[in-house]
C-alpha angles and dihedrals in degrees: 000000000000119000113252118227127191117214114199117189132135092218111083095206091054091051093048096048094047093043094052093050092048093048091051087054090056104263126130108233134200122181138209129189094213148004096271093054090045092055090051090053093049091051092052106040144020117267125183099199139002127217102201127188113225099212114054132142118251107008107027123220091255092052091049090049091053090052091049092051090056087069108021131044121221091261094046094051119014113208122199116194118222111211146160118240090250091063097071094129093053090045093054090050091050092051090052089051094058109279113155098210144331141229125199134230129274087047122236094210097205092051093044093049092048092053093048092050091046094052093047091050093048092049092050091048091048092052091050091048093052091049091049091047091052092050090046092050092054092044094048090048090055093046090055085061094230088127136132131198123199119198103212096200098043091038089221128131129213118206120196118235090252092054092046088053093050093051098032082235118182095203112132119250092251091058141267137247120270091247091057091051093049090052088069093057117090110259090236091057101043097088091051091048092052092049093051093044092052091047091053094050093048095044112068095200106036122107115221109237119168145138126219143153119264123192118239119213089252089068097253124114125239126203112232133185113219125198123176145142134206128247115213140199126242091279092053096252116143114255103174142350117228126186148121138248133219128202105239097166094122093051094049102036109033125088107228095216103046097022087227125133109272138223092278089061093044094052090049092051092050096043096066113016118203116270116268094016117159128218116327136196136195122207115195116199117196123191104217116208095018089125087066090054091049090051095048103038132053118269090252092053093046092049089049090057089055090049092049090049088052090053092050092051091048090050091050092049090054091064104022098090096209093179102261148013113329131205124191121210139171099240100177140345107307090358132107132193128208113199112200120194118201087012128195119253116297091247093052091047092052091052094047097052090062089081090051090055090050092049094050095046093062114106120275112221114202116177104300094343129089120201134186128195127186117222135221123191130199121192127199126178137195121201121220109294096018122121118264103205091078091059093084094047092046092046090053090051091051090047091052092051092046088077093060121107114277096017095103090216096287120092134174114211121246130175092253088070092058090050090047091051092047090051090048091052090050091047091054092047091049091046092054090051090046092057091048093047097038096237094163130110127204118222125188130217116198122237113219129212100227092198098055101019098236138128105253100171144330141236122237112230124184126226127186116226094206113191110248093008105062123216114359118202120234094248088065098054112012094077089053091047088052092053097048098038097247089120090080098061091033092052091051091051090052092047091049093050094045092051092048092050093046091053089056093047093049089062087073100020106037094184095057115131131184132210120208126191117235116200126219094255091049092049092053091051106111090215096055098099091047092049093049090050090049092051093048091050093046095049097035093230116158106246089226089065092060126081123185118208120207131175128236092253090062090057099047095044092075112353099184093050092044092051092050091051093047092051090055090053092049090051087054090051096248115144123233128214127188105224128211093009113190096027096084136025097327095194116180088203095070092040087063093042102046125068100240121157099193142024120215110209110222115252092235089074095042094051091049098050096093094054103028128062087191091059091048090051092050092049091048090049092050092050092048092047092049091049091052089052091046092244126141119233131221120193114213125209100025105173107157139051089236092057091048092050093049092049093051092048090051091054099255106157103202139027140191129189150101091290088073103026143324117238107286138187122258098268092052090046089056090052091051092051091050098046105022117157122178123228112269095253093058100045109129137162120293113287123223108288095237091056098055137076101177129038117260117225 
């Protein structure tokens, strides 16, 4: 039978010339004017080789080649690209995408024919080789005697001596019942085995290929690869199933870097604990910061650190006396697991792992490099009779909580952690829905001019109206929104609402200004400036009426990027405040460098002024420093008349706090602006009209 070739070219003359020459040589030829038609032909009929033009309109030759390779390998369907010399770049891409060869235009017919014949011959040889290899693999498996033979009618299975030795199988030489055989298969794999077995018996051509866990007589599970096919009677009914098995435990359950048993092995061990086992424990050991090592060192050096960590854990296990048999595994990247059978008490275990933490936190010296990794440990235990599968989940929960403040990096699991994690998961799910459904409210806290006693602006503060829970304060959800990225859309919603409300207020109070907090993750968003400009344009708010408040950590995270962003805001006319000054880095260098207008003094200093001369000194120093830099100051958390008086005497211009007003919703803010009266201590003469929003007493 003649070989069938597919010629794909968008130029009809090219197709015709090439087709006639190929047909005269003895090939059967089909043609297509583009990639889409070529794919339809390949789906409908057998083709031995494709001649594919690189440059075609619509679907290019390279795109068509990629689609072909989704279905056919290079040996199943050779593809030769046809290209002009000027198309070198497209040709290189095509070769990377799986093309077998190429010929150039104008065609040198002898060269083109030689390449076609060569590719057809290689493909034919490759197919024959794969068929021979498959037959040889089955034959060699049988010769190794690790064979099994299932009599379909008798429902009995014969296992060769070699296979019985691999599995530690107790089946008699004459064979065992199907139920006895199935008892050796891991409970979690039995349903898959039955499905694949049924499919093989019902399909007269399919080869059974599967992997599953089989229990050895020592109680441990092995991973085996099973390959078999059915023999049938004259009517096509299955008579027996014959095949062989290979022990692939090492391939499936060993970590290639540390040579320890991996998570697959660990999950198998925990899924079905040995009968009669006493109390067990699982210690998870996580190397914090190892990603930094992997990014800074070579792969070989980073792997060596993992290997050295393995050696240290093994050395510790040799002397730790954890109460029973111990097994070390690599449970995740940069994470180890110690499974302890017949473990000591949880309290003893927690005490003994302290020395492991110390051992692992010593420096690792690799060639000329020195690395240090901190370590967190999570411990989960199961008393006699309790299920083991939950150990891994509980250990992960303990490991997660070990990073919390006060935990010292070693945590023993208790059920409260699971409840806490469930609540945290629910909180995150509810928060995502809240952003989608706009379940947030914006409150406003007035800012007071301490010199004239007037409301001169207000800060927008978000509250979450969580269904079934009422108002949720920012400290309970903003950190989570920061971690999962929801702070970006949430922050824009707050900014939008604050600008809309301020536009309405400025109709009666033209000097009204609003301050909006911008988180670190928001500030690093490359679209922030564009989004602020969009919101100002959409609401019609004068940029000079908007102040953005950022914290010190935002500035020091990436100073060049922060400076570029701030300059864009200043060009727009938007004001900038440095929030919580004094609680973080408090570097005078970036105060001079960055274009802030105002410093907000952190409430921790304000609330300590009455009792602490040190706090008063710090506040006075901040105010003096700000004055020298021509920056205004706002004191946060003012709650007493004494604090307000001290701040005014020190020269602090503005104040916020419960003394003046709690954060309120828009209607109440309007009432405050209309009827504002200052506390008696701060009553002062009337300020200039254009500087005030409310009316001083």
